[in-house]
ZAMARGU-4260 file (C-alpha; in steps of 0.2 Angstrom, whole numbers, plus 5000, padded with zeros to 4 digits):
<rodrens>
0) 4926/5509/5573 | 4934/5508/5591 | 4941/5493/5590 | 4954/5481/5579 | 4946/5466/5569
5) 4944/5451/5580 | 4958/5437/5578 | 4947/5422/5584 | 4932/5417/5592 | 4941/5416/5609
10) 4951/5429/5605 | 4967/5425/5615 | 4984/5431/5607 | 4995/5416/5602 | 5011/5424/5596
15) 5028/5418/5593 | 5040/5420/5608 | 5050/5435/5605 | 5070/5437/5607 | 5077/5441/5623
20) 5072/5434/5641 | 5062/5419/5640 | 5050/5413/5652 | 5047/5395/5654 | 5038/5385/5667
25) 5048/5369/5674 | 5040/5356/5685 | 5049/5355/5702 | 5052/5337/5712 | 5058/5334/5727
30) 5047/5348/5738 | 5040/5344/5755 | 5034/5360/5762 | 5033/5380/5758 | 5050/5382/5766
35) 5056/5369/5751 | 5048/5381/5738 | 5057/5396/5746 | 5073/5388/5745 | 5071/5383/5726
40) 5065/5401/5723 | 5080/5408/5730 | 5092/5396/5722 | 5083/5400/5704 | 5083/5419/5708
45) 5101/5420/5711 | 5107/5409/5696 | 5117/5419/5682 | 5105/5425/5668 | 5089/5423/5678
50) 5080/5438/5677 | 5064/5432/5689 | 5058/5416/5697 | 5042/5411/5705 | 5040/5394/5714
55) 5022/5388/5717 | 5022/5374/5731 | 5005/5369/5727 | 5008/5364/5710 | 5025/5360/5712
60) 5032/5372/5697 | 5044/5385/5693 | 5041/5399/5682 | 5057/5407/5677 | 5063/5421/5666
65) 5080/5419/5661 | 5093/5426/5648 | 5097/5411/5635 | 5112/5418/5632 | 5118/5419/5648
70) 5110/5402/5656 | 5099/5388/5650 | 5087/5375/5659 | 5101/5362/5661 | 5110/5375/5672
75) 5095/5379/5682 | 5092/5361/5685 | 5111/5360/5691 | 5109/5373/5704 | 5093/5365/5710
80) 5101/5348/5710 | 5113/5356/5721 | 5102/5359/5736 | 5094/5343/5734 | 5080/5344/5723
85) 5076/5342/5705 | 5068/5351/5688 | 5059/5341/5674 | 5068/5349/5658 | 5058/5346/5642
90) 5065/5332/5629 | 5073/5340/5615 | 5063/5333/5600 | 5068/5325/5584 | 5073/5336/5571
95) 5062/5329/5558 | 5047/5332/5572 | 5050/5350/5575 | 5038/5361/5567 | 5046/5377/5559
100) 5034/5389/5569 | 5037/5381/5586 | 5056/5382/5584 | 5060/5398/5593 | 5056/5400/5612
105) 5060/5386/5626 | 5050/5369/5624 | 5038/5364/5637 | 5038/5347/5645 | 5027/5334/5639
110) 5012/5333/5648 | 5011/5314/5647 | 5029/5311/5652 | 5027/5324/5667 | 5010/5314/5671
115) 5020/5298/5673 | 5033/5306/5684 | 5021/5313/5696 | 5012/5296/5695 | 5028/5287/5700
120) 5032/5299/5713 | 5014/5296/5720 | 5018/5277/5719 | 5034/5278/5729 | 5026/5288/5742
125) 5011/5278/5743 | 5022/5263/5745 | 5032/5272/5760 | 5018/5277/5768 | 5009/5260/5769
130) 5025/5252/5775 | 5028/5266/5788 | 5009/5263/5794 | 5012/5244/5794 | 5028/5245/5804
135) 5022/5259/5816 | 5004/5251/5821 | 5012/5235/5830 | 5024/5247/5839 | 5010/5257/5847
140) 5000/5241/5851 | 5016/5234/5859 | 5020/5251/5869 | 5001/5254/5875 | 5001/5236/5881
145) 5018/5236/5888 | 5023/5219/5879 | 5036/5225/5868 | 5055/5224/5871 | 5064/5239/5868
150) 5074/5228/5854 | 5058/5223/5845 | 5053/5241/5846 | 5071/5246/5839 | 5070/5232/5825
155) 5053/5239/5820 | 5056/5256/5821 | 5074/5257/5812 | 5066/5253/5793 | 5055/5267/5796
160) 5065/5279/5803 | 5081/5275/5791 | 5072/5269/5776 | 5056/5275/5773 | 5060/5292/5782
165) 5078/5294/5774 | 5073/5308/5761 | 5067/5319/5777 | 5086/5316/5783 | 5094/5318/5766
170) 5084/5334/5760 | 5087/5342/5779 | 5107/5339/5777 | 5107/5346/5762 | 5097/5363/5765
175) 5109/5364/5781 | 5124/5362/5770 | 5117/5377/5761 | 5113/5386/5777 | 5093/5384/5774
180) 5079/5374/5783 | 5063/5368/5780 | 5050/5355/5784 | 5062/5342/5782 | 5074/5349/5794
185) 5060/5349/5807 | 5055/5330/5804 | 5075/5325/5803 | 5077/5335/5819 | 5063/5328/5829
190) 5062/5310/5824 | 5082/5309/5823 | 5083/5314/5841 | 5069/5303/5847 | 5078/5288/5838
195) 5095/5291/5843 | 5089/5294/5861 | 5079/5278/5861 | 5094/5269/5854 | 5105/5276/5868
200) 5092/5269/5881 | 5091/5253/5874 | 5111/5250/5873 | 5113/5257/5890 | 5098/5258/5900
205) 5109/5259/5916 | 5116/5276/5912 | 5099/5285/5917 | 5095/5273/5929 | 5109/5275/5940
210) 5106/5294/5941 | 5088/5291/5947 | 5079/5295/5928 | 5068/5283/5918 | 5077/5277/5903
215) 5062/5278/5891 | 5062/5274/5873 | 5052/5284/5860 | 5053/5271/5845 | 5035/5271/5841
220) 5033/5291/5843 | 5048/5294/5829 | 5040/5281/5819 | 5021/5286/5819 | 5029/5305/5815
225) 5035/5299/5800 | 5020/5288/5795 | 5007/5303/5799 | 5019/5315/5790 | 5019/5302/5774
230) 5000/5300/5777 | 4997/5319/5776 | 5009/5322/5761 | 4998/5307/5751 | 4982/5315/5755
235) 4990/5333/5751 | 4997/5325/5735 | 4980/5318/5728 | 4971/5335/5732 | 4984/5346/5724
240) 4981/5334/5709 | 4962/5338/5710 | 4966/5356/5709 | 4976/5355/5694 | 4962/5346/5686
245) 4958/5362/5674 | 4975/5360/5666 | 4973/5343/5662 | 4955/5346/5655 | 4963/5358/5643
250) 4978/5346/5639 | 4966/5331/5634 | 4958/5343/5622 | 4973/5340/5610 | 4972/5323/5600
255) 4989/5314/5601 | 4989/5309/5584 | 4983/5317/5566 | 4979/5312/5549 | 4991/5319/5538
260) 4987/5320/5518 | 5001/5318/5507 | 5005/5324/5491 | 4999/5309/5482 | 4983/5310/5491
265) 4987/5296/5503 | 4983/5296/5521 | 4995/5293/5536 | 4993/5294/5555 | 5007/5303/5564
270) 5010/5312/5581 | 5004/5329/5583 | 5022/5335/5585 | 5026/5331/5568 | 5013/5343/5560
275) 5020/5358/5551 | 5011/5375/5544 | 5003/5371/5528 | 5003/5353/5530 | 4984/5345/5525
280) 4975/5336/5537 | 4960/5325/5538 | 4947/5330/5550 | 4934/5316/5553 | 4915/5317/5560
285) 4917/5318/5580 | 4938/5321/5580 | 4946/5336/5588 | 4953/5350/5577 | 4972/5346/5581
290) 4980/5364/5577 | 4975/5380/5572 | 4972/5383/5553 | 4957/5385/5540 | 4947/5372/5529
295) 4953/5369/5514 | 4942/5358/5507 | 4923/5352/5512 | 4910/5359/5524 | 4909/5356/5541
300) 4901/5361/5558 | 4911/5363/5572 | 4908/5364/5592 | 4918/5378/5598 | 4912/5379/5615
305) 4926/5374/5624 | 4934/5392/5617 | 4919/5403/5616 | 4906/5394/5629 | 4894/5395/5613
310) 4884/5379/5614 | 4878/5380/5595 | 4890/5372/5582 | 4897/5384/5570 | 4895/5381/5551
315) 4913/5381/5541 | 4916/5381/5524 | 4932/5383/5514 | 4944/5396/5520 | 4935/5398/5538
320) 4946/5398/5552 | 4947/5382/5564 | 4956/5381/5581 | 4965/5367/5590 | 4954/5357/5604
325) 4938/5361/5596 | 4925/5346/5589 | 4920/5342/5572 | 4903/5337/5573 | 4896/5333/5556
330) 4904/5327/5539 | 4924/5326/5537 | 4934/5339/5528 | 4951/5344/5525 | 4960/5357/5534
335) 4977/5367/5530 | 4988/5369/5546 | 4991/5386/5552 | 4999/5388/5568 | 5005/5372/5576
340) 5013/5366/5593 | 5014/5378/5607 | 5008/5394/5595 | 4989/5387/5594 | 4977/5396/5602
345) 4974/5382/5614 | 4991/5380/5619 | 4990/5399/5623 | 4976/5397/5635 | 4986/5381/5643
350) 5001/5392/5645 | 4991/5407/5653 | 4982/5395/5665 | 4996/5387/5670 | 5007/5403/5672
355) 4993/5411/5683 | 4991/5396/5693 | 5010/5398/5697 | 5009/5417/5699 | 5009/5425/5719
360) 4996/5435/5724 | 5002/5449/5736 | 4995/5441/5751 | 5007/5426/5746 | 5020/5436/5747
365) 5017/5441/5766 | 5015/5422/5769 | 5033/5419/5760 | 5040/5430/5771 | 5034/5422/5788
370) 5038/5405/5781 | 5055/5411/5778 | 5059/5414/5797 | 5046/5401/5802 | 5057/5386/5803
375) 5073/5395/5811 | 5061/5403/5823 | 5052/5384/5827 | 5069/5378/5830 | 5073/5392/5842
380) 5056/5390/5852 | 5061/5371/5854 | 5078/5374/5860 | 5070/5385/5873 | 5058/5373/5877
385) 5069/5359/5881 | 5082/5369/5891 | 5066/5377/5901 | 5061/5358/5905 | 5077/5353/5909
390) 5079/5366/5921 | 5060/5364/5930 | 5059/5346/5928 | 5076/5341/5931 | 5076/5328/5918
395) 5084/5326/5900 | 5070/5315/5894 | 5055/5326/5898 | 5065/5341/5890 | 5070/5331/5874
400) 5051/5326/5873 | 5046/5345/5872 | 5059/5347/5859 | 5053/5334/5848 | 5035/5338/5849
405) 5037/5357/5846 | 5048/5353/5831 | 5033/5341/5823 | 5018/5351/5829 | 5026/5367/5819
410) 5027/5360/5802 | 5023/5374/5790 | 5015/5365/5777 | 4998/5371/5781 | 5004/5390/5781
415) 5012/5386/5764 | 4997/5379/5756 | 4984/5391/5763 | 4986/5403/5748 | 4992/5393/5732
420) 4979/5380/5734 | 4964/5392/5735 | 4973/5401/5720 | 4973/5386/5710 | 4955/5380/5712
425) 4948/5398/5710 | 4958/5400/5694 | 4953/5383/5688 | 4935/5387/5690 | 4937/5404/5681
430) 4944/5394/5666 | 4930/5382/5667 | 4918/5398/5666 | 4927/5405/5652 | 4936/5417/5662
435) 4955/5417/5659 | 4966/5426/5673 | 4983/5432/5668 | 4990/5432/5686 | 4984/5430/5704
440) 4986/5447/5708 | 4972/5452/5695 | 4963/5439/5704 | 4965/5448/5722 | 4962/5465/5716
445) 4946/5461/5708 | 4938/5458/5724 | 4941/5475/5730 | 4936/5484/5714 | 4923/5498/5716
450) 4920/5505/5698 | 4919/5495/5683 | 4922/5506/5666 | 4916/5498/5650 | 4922/5503/5632
455) 4907/5504/5620 | 4910/5497/5603 | 4914/5477/5605 | 4912/5478/5624 | 4895/5483/5628
460) 4890/5481/5609 | 4891/5468/5599 | 4904/5478/5587 | 4895/5472/5571 | 4885/5485/5563
465) 4868/5481/5554 | 4857/5489/5543 | 4842/5493/5550 | 4834/5505/5536 | 4836/5511/5520
470) 4827/5527/5515 | 4827/5531/5497 | 4822/5549/5492 | 4822/5546/5474 | 4813/5531/5466
475) 4823/5515/5469 | 4828/5505/5452 | 4837/5489/5451 | 4852/5500/5443 | 4855/5512/5458
480) 4853/5497/5470 | 4865/5489/5459 | 4878/5502/5460 | 4876/5504/5478 | 4880/5486/5480
485) 4896/5486/5469 | 4903/5502/5478 | 4902/5494/5494 | 4909/5478/5488 | 4924/5488/5484
490) 4926/5496/5500 | 4937/5489/5515 | 4926/5501/5528 | 4918/5488/5540 | 4902/5496/5538
495) 4902/5492/5519 | 4901/5474/5525 | 4884/5477/5533 | 4877/5486/5519 | 4880/5474/5506
500) 4873/5461/5517 | 4857/5470/5518 | 4856/5471/5499 | 4845/5455/5496 | 4843/5448/5484
505) 4862/5451/5480 | 4863/5462/5466 | 4874/5460/5451 | 4891/5468/5451 | 4894/5483/5439
510) 4910/5488/5431 | 4914/5504/5441 | 4930/5515/5436 | 4941/5528/5445 | 4934/5521/5461
515) 4944/5530/5475 | 4943/5527/5493 | 4942/5543/5505 | 4948/5536/5521 | 4937/5543/5535
520) 4923/5549/5524 | 4917/5536/5511 | 4921/5529/5494 | 4917/5537/5475 | 4916/5529/5458
525) 4911/5532/5439 | 4898/5524/5430 | 4890/5529/5413 | 4898/5548/5417 | 4889/5549/5432
530) 4900/5551/5450 | 4893/5539/5463 | 4896/5542/5482 | 4893/5534/5497 | 4898/5541/5514
535) 4896/5551/5531 | 4885/5565/5527 | 4896/5578/5531 | 4908/5573/5518 | 4895/5572/5505
540) 4890/5590/5510 | 4907/5595/5508 | 4906/5588/5491 | 4892/5600/5485 | 4878/5588/5488
545) 4860/5594/5494 | 4857/5583/5510 | 4842/5595/5515 | 4830/5581/5511 | 4837/5569/5524
550) 4841/5581/5539 | 4825/5578/5549 | 4826/5560/5545 | 4845/5559/5550 | 4843/5569/5566
555) 4830/5557/5571 | 4840/5542/5568 | 4857/5549/5576 | 4847/5553/5592 | 4844/5535/5595
560) 4862/5530/5594 | 4859/5526/5575 | 4874/5529/5561 | 4869/5537/5545 | 4877/5536/5528
565) 4871/5545/5512 | 4872/5537/5494 | 4872/5551/5480 | 4873/5552/5463 | 4882/5568/5456
570) 4874/5583/5466 | 4859/5573/5472 | 4856/5563/5486 | 4849/5545/5482 | 4846/5538/5499
575) 4852/5537/5517 | 4856/5520/5527 | 4853/5518/5545 | 4866/5506/5553 | 4866/5502/5573
580) 4878/5492/5583 | 4868/5482/5594 | 4869/5479/5613 | 4876/5462/5617 | 4862/5449/5623
585) 4861/5452/5642 | 4871/5467/5643 | 4857/5478/5654 | 4854/5463/5664 | 4874/5460/5669
590) 4876/5480/5672 | 4860/5478/5684 | 4870/5465/5693 | 4885/5475/5694 | 4876/5489/5703
595) 4867/5478/5713 | 4884/5471/5720 | 4888/5490/5725 | 4899/5494/5708 | 4899/5510/5699
600) 4897/5507/5680 | 4905/5519/5668 | 4904/5521/5649 | 4919/5527/5639 | 4917/5529/5620
605) 4925/5540/5606 | 4908/5540/5598 | 4896/5556/5598 | 4887/5562/5613 | 4869/5558/5607
610) 4875/5539/5602 | 4884/5538/5618 | 4869/5544/5628 | 4856/5533/5620 | 4867/5517/5621
615) 4870/5521/5640 | 4851/5523/5643 | 4847/5507/5634 | 4860/5497/5644 | 4855/5506/5662
620) 4871/5517/5664 | 4870/5531/5674 | 4888/5539/5669 | 4896/5540/5652 | 4908/5551/5643
625) 4908/5553/5623 | 4920/5558/5611 | 4936/5552/5620 | 4953/5548/5614 | 4964/5533/5620
630) 4972/5546/5632 | 4956/5553/5638 | 4951/5536/5644 | 4968/5532/5654 | 4965/5550/5662
635) 4947/5547/5666 | 4952/5531/5675 | 4967/5540/5683 | 4955/5553/5690 | 4945/5538/5698
640) 4958/5531/5706 | 4965/5548/5712 | 4949/5549/5721 | 4953/5534/5730 | 4942/5521/5718
645) 4948/5504/5713 | 4943/5503/5695 | 4941/5488/5682 | 4942/5491/5664 | 4934/5481/5651
650) 4939/5484/5633 | 4944/5475/5617 | 4952/5486/5606 | 4970/5495/5602 | 4964/5511/5608
655) 4958/5503/5625 | 4976/5496/5628 | 4982/5512/5639 | 4966/5511/5649 | 4968/5493/5652
660) 4986/5494/5658 | 4981/5510/5669 | 4966/5501/5677 | 4969/5493/5693 | 4962/5476/5683
665) 4961/5476/5665 | 4946/5466/5656 | 4950/5461/5639 | 4935/5453/5629 | 4937/5439/5620
670) 4934/5445/5604 | 4947/5460/5604 | 4964/5463/5599 | 4980/5453/5604 | 4986/5471/5610
675) 4972/5472/5622 | 4974/5453/5629 | 4993/5455/5631 | 4988/5471/5642 | 4974/5465/5652
680) 4975/5455/5669 | 4962/5444/5662 | 4951/5439/5647 | 4934/5434/5645 | 4933/5421/5632
685) 4914/5422/5626 | 4915/5443/5628 | 4900/5443/5637 | 4897/5455/5650 | 4889/5442/5662
690) 4906/5437/5664 | 4912/5452/5674 | 4901/5448/5689 | 4905/5430/5689 | 4922/5435/5690
695) 4922/5446/5704 | 4911/5433/5713 | 4924/5420/5710 | 4937/5433/5718 | 4928/5437/5732
700) 4925/5418/5735 | 4942/5413/5732 | 4950/5426/5745 | 4937/5423/5758 | 4945/5404/5756
705) 4962/5411/5757 | 4957/5420/5773 | 4949/5405/5780 | 4964/5395/5778 | 4977/5407/5784
710) 4966/5410/5799 | 4966/5392/5803 | 4984/5390/5798 | 4991/5403/5809 | 4980/5399/5825
715) 4986/5380/5823 | 5003/5386/5824 | 5000/5400/5838 | 4989/5386/5848 | 4999/5372/5844
720) 5018/5377/5847 | 5014/5385/5865 | 5005/5367/5870 | 5018/5356/5863 | 5032/5369/5872
725) 5022/5370/5888 | 5012/5353/5890 | 5024/5340/5882 | 5012/5334/5871 | 5015/5316/5866
730) 5025/5316/5849 | 5011/5306/5840 | 4997/5317/5844 | 5009/5332/5837 | 5012/5322/5820
735) 4993/5317/5818 | 4989/5336/5821 | 5001/5343/5809 | 4994/5331/5795 | 4977/5336/5799
740) 4981/5355/5797 | 4988/5352/5779 | 4973/5341/5775 | 4961/5353/5781 | 4967/5368/5772
745) 4968/5358/5756 | 4951/5352/5758 | 4943/5369/5763 | 4951/5375/5746 | 4943/5361/5736
750) 4927/5368/5745 | 4926/5381/5731 | 4924/5368/5716 | 4907/5366/5723 | 4902/5384/5726
755) 4891/5392/5714 | 4897/5406/5705
</rodrens>
């Protein structure tokens, strides 16, 4: 066989964290723009003991890899708090609730606690927004009608600017103390200057009037700018929450409590966090499976569609594996807990999706570089506009309005949201479709793929050999059939299970002696002074057995991609058995769809050329290579890449690991080995080839949306900043335009949720 044994219906690896650097995802609070995310990221990267850090503004999280001997999440939080932000740390579990298997590695923030924190932030933001709007609207009305006195406007504007807008000033000051700048810097400078200028003109209007200038006030402009920004942030907050829906749905598959069966047989309800490996749990009809494990007693029908995509429930009996998040449909049973806490298959999926949504695509790194110089550049442009208008117009108020307007309209939120919001929605859509993408780089590269390389066994074929035919060359007797069954029952070879399954009704087990397994060849044993062998024909021939009666029959089967094993007694061939590994359902249609998308499909296998040719023809693949070793597969992909090709490799076995790592995008089939899925950039949960064209379409749609978002964000700033500098727009209009830009980018990203893939 070409691959290792499957580990789960979804096949995703869930292993305990290894010693050494630890990755942890920590929610970040207090960020208001992409520049804020860059400031937090820079602080984390420069903290002692941190190997790498990536902050995603779209889902307000930091993915940090750190050395636990040199630092801790608490120390990282202290560093981030020093620049005006905060990290949400996981609560330490009680010793009695800590499952031994979950003890190593960093804990994760409780989803319910994080959700409560996010909801509280949203409530505070909503309150600030409504109060700011409520106090700004009268100012606009009074300003338009000319009925409001400066003192009344001052009274209405003060709580908006100094109370509801205070977080902007606090963050702006903290960033200035650390020689950084962000959106809050722009908001604080623009509204602060407008407010202070208006206060000065209210207290001493004669100063400017004595110099022939108007003592205008801009209280309503400062208030409306803050109100618009708060409105935009609230709408943005709601949109980002919608983009994270996939994570919340996955988390919702975990029950909060379980029914623990005590040694005395009594049943107790307890929190999920209190489950330990080896505990016996009661699972009732309609319950979600709480942890990974196996049935200990009883029978069940479990809906595993959340992990495998297969709609039909799977019959389960004692010893069969169970996975957290799947649904027990019929009858109750008892299960023995295996992997618990963050080690379950479902927790692994959640962690991978979260890490993928927090990763950055190469295009985002370019955006980050632009954002890093954006705010200082805007402040420079605003100062130049102020000086130019002062020289041209000769009036400080006009120059001040130009300064304020440039600062307001140039908020970098749209630029910062352009890529991560589209990625979050795209990755969430992939998860819903059973496509789990490890990082944003893999998603971006997938759209440029020109060639798809497929492994054969377990990828193109089912990886489960089945007996097609047994050809007897001597009369079949119950005894020879029973000996064949007994021999194969004692073999660990994957083909032996298929032979046993084909011998129905099941023959009796006979007492064989001198049972010997011959690796790579077959198995032999003695029964009543005769030696019986089952194995490949080359080995039987080497053992002196006459295989001439089967030669033409074998050649015909092997030319049709069939595997043949022989069954012999002493020196006589009793029978030949034909086995085949069938194509996965829908494989030819998936291959045809890939070719219609302009992709070249290649088949690589370690099997013989005749089998490879027959399988390739059956699947509709024109290019194939047979008899390859693992290194040969990697070399084949390197050769394609040296010719300018962008290659995706799909495989499931340990022998595919090198090829998966070499490829531009590695695609692991969900029924494969942990090693293959650790190396690959993405995993197809139900192992169906039809998911590959879906993943490519998703990548293309996602990055079309990214380009649209970036185009809008850049064009907005390219047009908006010069307009603000040259035409001196009303600051209220600038604030509305700034808020609209962020809302448009997020809304465009959410359109991905409604596009067919």
